[in-house]
C-alpha positions in Angstrom: -45.2 -10.6 -10.0 -42.7 -10.0 -12.8 -42.6 -6.3 -12.1 -41.8 -7.0 -8.5 -39.1 -9.5 -9.5 -37.6 -7.1 -12.0 -37.6 -4.2 -9.5 -35.9 -6.5 -6.9 -33.2 -7.5 -9.4 -32.6 -3.9 -10.4 -32.3 -2.8 -6.8 -29.8 -5.6 -6.1 -27.8 -4.7 -9.1 -27.8 -1.0 -8.2 -26.6 -1.8 -4.6 -23.8 -4.0 -5.9 -22.5 -1.5 -8.5 -20.5 0.7 -6.0 -18.5 -2.4 -5.0 -17.4 -2.9 -8.6 -16.7 0.8 -9.1 -14.0 0.7 -6.5 -11.9 -1.5 -8.8 -12.2 1.0 -11.7 -9.1 3.1 -11.0 -6.9 0.0 -10.9 -8.5 -1.3 -14.1 -7.9 2.0 -15.8 -4.2 2.1 -14.8 -3.8 -1.5 -16.1 -5.6 -0.5 -19.3 -3.3 2.5 -19.8 -0.3 0.3 -19.2 -1.6 -2.2 -21.7 -2.2 0.5 -24.3 1.4 1.9 -23.8 3.0 -1.5 -24.1 0.9 -2.3 -27.1 2.1 0.8 -28.8 5.7 0.0 -28.1 5.3 -3.6 -29.4 4.3 -2.4 -32.9 6.0 -4.5 -35.5 6.8 -7.4 -33.2 5.3 -10.8 -33.8 5.0 -14.2 -32.2 7.3 -15.1 -29.3 9.2 -11.8 -29.5 6.0 -9.9 -29.0 4.8 -12.2 -26.2 8.1 -11.9 -24.3 8.1 -8.1 -24.7 4.5 -7.7 -23.6 5.1 -9.9 -20.6 8.2 -7.9 -19.6 6.5 -4.6 -20.3 3.3 -5.3 -18.3 5.2 -6.7 -15.3 7.7 -3.8 -15.1 7.4 -1.5 -12.1 7.2 2.2 -12.8 10.5 4.1 -12.2 10.5 6.1 -9.0 10.7 9.9 -9.3 14.3 11.1 -9.1 14.9 13.2 -6.0 15.6 16.9 -6.6 19.2 17.8 -6.0 20.1 20.0 -3.0 21.0 23.1 -5.1 17.7 23.1 -7.0 15.8 22.6 -3.7 17.6 25.6 -2.1 17.0 27.7 -5.2 13.3 27.1 -4.9 13.3 27.9 -1.2 15.1 31.2 -1.6 13.3 32.4 -4.7 12.0 36.0 -4.3 14.5 37.1 -1.6 16.7 40.1 -2.2 20.4 39.6 -3.1 21.9 39.6 0.4 19.1 37.7 2.1 19.1 35.1 -0.7 22.9 34.6 -0.4 22.6 34.0 3.4 19.6 31.7 3.0 21.3 29.8 0.2 24.4 29.3 2.4 22.3 28.0 5.4 20.2 25.8 3.1 23.3 24.2 1.6 24.8 23.5 5.0 21.7 21.9 6.4 20.5 18.3 5.9 19.1 17.3 2.5 
């Protein structure tokens, strides 16, 4: 009887595990953020540390800066010969971003 009960419990646990695994990436991201904030808070104590950690953990990541138009056109025309590149650069710079 105990073997059957143990087997049933193990089966139930194994079937529930994938549901918990779905939260793992979010948990890892939060753990990484906590580690980074902790490293930055070295030397702080008390209320100062508490306020810093609260602010650090609630901060949104900065969005990636968009590439400027010249750099984008340079990448698009890389590998072209001199005349073709000059023409393509001109067209690229005139067009929408």
